[in-house]
C-alpha positions as CSV (number, residue, x, y, z in Angstrom):
1,M,0.0,0.0,0.0
2,S,1.5,3.3,-1.0
3,H,1.7,6.3,1.3
4,K,-0.6,9.2,0.4
5,E,-0.1,12.8,1.4
6,Y,-2.8,15.4,1.3
7,V,-2.2,19.2,1.5
8,Y,-5.0,21.5,2.6
9,C,-5.3,24.5,0.3
10,G,-8.4,26.2,1.9
11,E,-8.7,29.0,4.4
12,P,-6.8,28.9,7.7
13,V,-8.5,26.5,10.2
14,P,-9.1,28.0,13.6
15,P,-7.5,26.2,16.5
16,L,-9.8,23.9,18.4
17,T,-9.8,25.1,22.0
18,N,-11.9,24.0,25.0
19,G,-13.4,27.5,25.3
20,T,-14.9,27.6,21.8
21,H,-15.4,24.0,20.7
22,E,-16.2,22.2,23.9
23,D,-19.1,20.1,22.6
24,F,-17.2,19.0,19.5
25,L,-14.1,18.0,21.5
26,L,-16.2,16.0,24.0
27,L,-18.0,14.1,21.2
28,L,-14.7,13.4,19.4
29,Q,-13.1,12.1,22.6
30,E,-16.2,9.9,23.2
31,A,-16.0,8.5,19.7
32,I,-12.4,7.6,20.2
33,L,-13.3,5.8,23.4
34,Y,-16.1,3.9,21.6
35,A,-13.6,2.9,18.9
36,L,-11.2,1.6,21.5
37,E,-13.9,-0.4,23.1
38,K,-14.9,-1.9,19.7
39,R,-11.3,-2.9,19.1
40,K,-11.3,-4.6,22.6
41,L,-8.7,-2.2,23.9
42,L,-11.1,-0.9,26.6
43,T,-13.9,-2.5,28.5
44,G,-17.4,-1.0,28.8
45,P,-16.8,0.1,32.5
46,Q,-13.5,1.6,31.5
47,R,-15.1,3.6,28.7
48,E,-17.9,4.8,31.0
49,Q,-15.3,5.8,33.6
50,C,-13.3,7.8,31.0
51,I,-16.5,9.5,29.8
52,T,-17.4,10.5,33.3
53,A,-13.9,11.9,33.9
54,L,-14.2,13.9,30.6
55,E,-17.6,15.3,31.5
56,R,-16.3,16.2,35.0
57,R,-13.3,18.0,33.5
58,L,-15.5,19.9,31.1
59,R,-17.8,21.0,33.9
60,A,-14.8,22.2,36.0
61,A,-13.5,24.1,33.0
62,G,-17.0,25.6,32.5
63,Q,-17.1,26.8,36.1
64,N,-13.7,28.4,35.7
65,T,-15.0,30.3,32.7
66,M,-18.1,31.4,34.6
67,E,-16.0,32.6,37.5
68,R,-13.8,34.7,35.1
69,S,-16.8,36.2,33.3
70,G,-19.0,36.5,36.4
71,K,-17.8,39.9,37.3
72,T,-18.5,41.3,33.8
73,V,-22.1,39.8,33.9
74,A,-22.7,41.2,37.4
75,S,-21.6,44.7,36.5
76,I,-23.7,44.7,33.3
77,S,-26.8,43.4,35.2
78,S,-26.4,46.0,38.0
79,A,-26.0,48.8,35.5
80,G,-29.3,48.0,33.8
81,G,-27.8,45.9,31.0
82,R,-29.2,42.8,29.6
83,G,-27.7,39.9,31.6
84,T,-28.9,36.4,31.8
85,Q,-29.7,34.3,34.8
86,G,-27.2,31.5,33.8
87,G,-24.2,33.7,34.3
88,S,-23.2,34.3,30.7
89,I,-24.1,36.8,28.1
């Protein structure tokens, strides 16, 4: 089988960061875990434990983001701006 090389010629791809693409990254990581289970490299309980750890880490990262943006939301809400109850704008 010969080696193939592909070169992307389109627009620059934005970096995938936790702050902007959280859902996509979580689903990608879950898909990888399901693939590992299908290949018998993980058991079902191991996959579930990894998914739980991923979700916990995502929630912790979300809380850190809320804490950083909380001051901005509180100042906008107290000044008569349009804030939301969830803590983000």
